[in-house]
C-alpha positions in Angstrom: 52.2 69.3 124.1 53.3 66.2 122.2 53.6 66.1 118.3 53.4 62.3 117.9 51.6 61.9 114.5 47.9 61.5 113.8 47.6 61.1 117.4 43.8 62.1 116.6 43.2 59.9 114.2 45.5 56.7 115.1 43.6 53.4 116.1 43.4 52.7 119.5 46.2 51.0 121.3 44.2 50.8 124.7 40.6 50.3 125.5 38.5 50.3 128.8 35.1 49.7 128.2 32.9 50.0 131.8 35.6 48.7 133.9 34.6 47.7 137.5 37.3 47.1 139.9 37.1 45.9 143.4 39.5 45.5 146.5 37.6 43.0 147.9 33.7 44.7 148.9 35.7 48.2 147.7 34.3 49.3 144.7 37.7 50.7 143.4 36.7 51.7 139.8 32.6 52.2 138.6 32.4 52.0 134.8 35.3 53.5 133.8 35.9 53.9 130.2 38.8 55.4 128.3 41.2 54.8 125.3 44.8 55.3 124.5 45.4 56.2 120.7 49.0 54.9 119.2 51.5 57.5 119.3 49.5 59.6 122.0 50.7 60.5 125.5 47.5 60.4 127.7 47.5 61.3 131.5 44.8 60.2 134.3 44.5 63.1 136.9 42.6 62.5 140.2 43.2 62.7 143.7 44.6 60.2 145.9 42.0 57.3 146.2 40.8 58.3 143.1 41.2 55.1 141.1 44.2 56.0 139.2 46.7 53.6 140.3 43.9 50.8 140.2 43.1 51.7 136.5 46.8 50.9 135.6 46.3 47.6 138.0 43.4 46.8 136.1 45.4 47.2 132.8 48.3 45.4 133.7 46.7 42.2 135.1 47.4 42.8 138.9 43.7 43.5 139.7 41.2 41.7 136.8 37.9 44.0 136.7 34.8 41.8 137.6 33.1 43.5 134.6 33.6 45.3 131.5 36.5 44.6 129.0 40.0 45.9 128.2 41.5 45.3 125.0 45.1 45.9 123.6 45.4 46.6 119.9 42.4 44.7 119.8 42.7 41.9 121.6 40.3 41.2 124.9 43.3 41.2 127.5 40.8 41.7 130.9 41.6 38.4 132.5 45.2 37.5 131.1 48.1 37.0 133.5 50.5 40.2 134.2 53.3 38.2 132.6 51.7 37.7 129.4 50.5 41.3 129.1 54.0 42.4 129.6 54.7 39.9 126.9 52.2 41.7 124.6 54.2 44.8 125.2 52.8 46.8 128.0 55.1 47.6 130.5 55.0 49.6 133.5 57.4 52.2 135.9 55.2 51.2 139.1 54.3 53.7 141.8 57.5 53.5 144.7 59.6 52.5 142.0 60.0 48.7 143.2 63.6 48.2 142.2 65.6 45.3 143.5 67.4 47.2 145.9 70.0 44.8 146.3 70.7 44.1 142.7 73.2 46.6 140.6 72.0 49.0 138.4 72.7 47.0 135.5 71.1 44.0 137.0 68.1 45.5 137.2 67.9 47.0 133.9 68.6 43.1 132.9 65.5 42.3 134.8 63.5 44.4 132.8 64.5 42.4 129.8 63.9 38.8 131.4 61.3 37.9 128.6 62.7 38.9 125.9 63.7 36.1 123.0 65.7 38.8 121.0 68.7 38.3 123.6 71.2 39.8 121.0 69.3 43.1 121.2 70.3 43.7 124.7 73.2 45.3 124.5 71.7 48.1 122.1 68.8 48.6 124.5 71.3 48.8 127.4 73.5 51.7 125.4 69.9 53.6 124.4 68.8 53.5 128.1 72.3 54.9 129.4 72.1 57.4 126.2 68.7 58.4 128.1 70.1 58.7 131.6 73.8 59.3 131.7 73.5 58.9 135.2 72.5 55.5 135.6 75.8 54.7 133.0 77.9 56.5 135.5 76.3 54.3 138.9 75.6 50.8 136.8 77.7 48.7 139.0 76.1 50.4 142.3 73.3 48.9 144.1 70.1 50.2 143.1 69.1 50.7 146.8 72.1 53.0 147.1 70.7 55.5 144.7 69.3 58.8 144.7 65.2 59.0 144.6 65.7 60.3 141.4 67.8 57.7 140.3 65.7 55.3 141.3 62.8 57.1 139.3 65.0 57.0 136.3 65.9 53.2 136.6 62.4 52.4 137.0 61.3 54.1 133.9 64.4 52.3 132.2 63.5 49.1 133.5 60.4 49.5 131.7 62.3 50.4 128.7 64.1 47.2 128.3 61.5 45.1 127.3 60.7 47.5 124.5 57.3 48.3 125.2 54.4 49.3 122.6 52.7 50.8 125.4 54.7 52.4 128.5 52.4 52.6 131.7 53.8 55.0 134.3 52.7 55.8 137.7 53.4 58.9 139.4 56.8 59.5 138.2 56.9 62.7 140.1 56.3 61.2 143.3 58.9 62.8 146.1 61.2 64.0 143.9 62.4 67.6 142.8 60.8 69.4 140.2 64.0 69.6 138.1 64.3 66.0 138.4 60.4 65.7 137.2 61.0 68.1 134.3 64.1 65.9 133.1 61.9 62.5 133.3 59.1 64.4 131.4 61.4 65.6 128.9 63.0 62.2 128.0 59.6 60.6 128.0 58.5 63.2 125.3 61.4 62.7 123.4 60.5 59.1 123.2 57.2 59.8 122.3 58.3 62.0 119.5 60.8 60.5 118.1 60.1 56.6 118.9 56.4 57.1 118.6 56.0 55.2 122.0 52.5 55.3 123.5 52.4 56.2 127.4 49.5 56.3 129.8 51.0 58.0 132.9 49.1 58.8 136.6 50.3 62.1 137.5 49.4 64.3 140.6 51.6 67.5 138.7 48.8 68.3 136.6 50.8 71.3 135.1 53.4 69.1 133.5 51.8 65.8 132.8 48.9 68.3 130.9 52.1 70.0 128.8 53.3 66.7 128.2 50.4 65.0 126.9 47.9 64.9 124.2 44.6 63.9 126.1 43.7 63.5 129.8 40.6 62.0 132.1 40.2 63.0 135.3 39.0 60.6 137.8 36.6 60.9 140.9 35.8 58.3 143.3 36.3 55.5 140.4 34.6 57.2 137.7 35.8 59.5 134.8 34.5 63.3 135.6 35.9 65.0 133.1 37.7 64.3 129.8 39.6 66.1 126.6 42.6 67.2 125.1 45.3 68.7 127.4 44.4 72.4 126.4 40.7 71.9 126.7 41.6 70.5 130.2 44.1 73.3 131.2 40.7 75.6 130.2 38.2 73.8 132.2 37.5 75.9 135.3 37.3 72.7 137.5 40.8 71.8 136.5 42.0 74.9 137.1 40.7 75.4 140.5 41.1 71.8 141.5 44.6 70.7 140.1 46.3 73.8 138.4 45.7 75.9 141.5 44.3 79.4 139.5 
């Protein structure tokens, strides 16, 4: 369980209110309402096609909702373009990593900071992510496409951190990874949350490890919030246990 201070009383960093998002005629999100408070790790659970990734795409500006409101630190960002949302402090580690395979590890990390004005701080942040992910330091001159799946996922998270986000969105970080690599990724995310107060919204199918790391969770089913509560409450919820925890 994350030990972020005052997570239950802190103001919302992110608020989604009655979000309806479409892909053409397909009604993907049907009134999703959720919030993420300052210093929390919040998990979105759900089967494939439930609307988890669409929720993140609605937040980051890649799929604007047709109805509803999204607020980040009190400001309406519902229809803002993605680059403006990044500039506000929202960074994403996307599903499938979406790295630049022909660029080196170092060049990929530098791309994560392309909108930053404080170029003097880049060396400090590079040192920080190399401390968090020593394997990336060992491979900083390698092409990203030559890395293992676990190393690529580490690079995707590290690249997002290079923008110094106030909110980190992680989309399926464990996808295709060995359990030990998944545990290490969540350990680092939890460390950033605990020691630096980083707020995180993570989409994850590995419910056990995600609930262990998070403060609060939502379960999406066919584009709607079906269950929500603290991570402890969801671990005790019969439907969640049977559908996502396997016991």
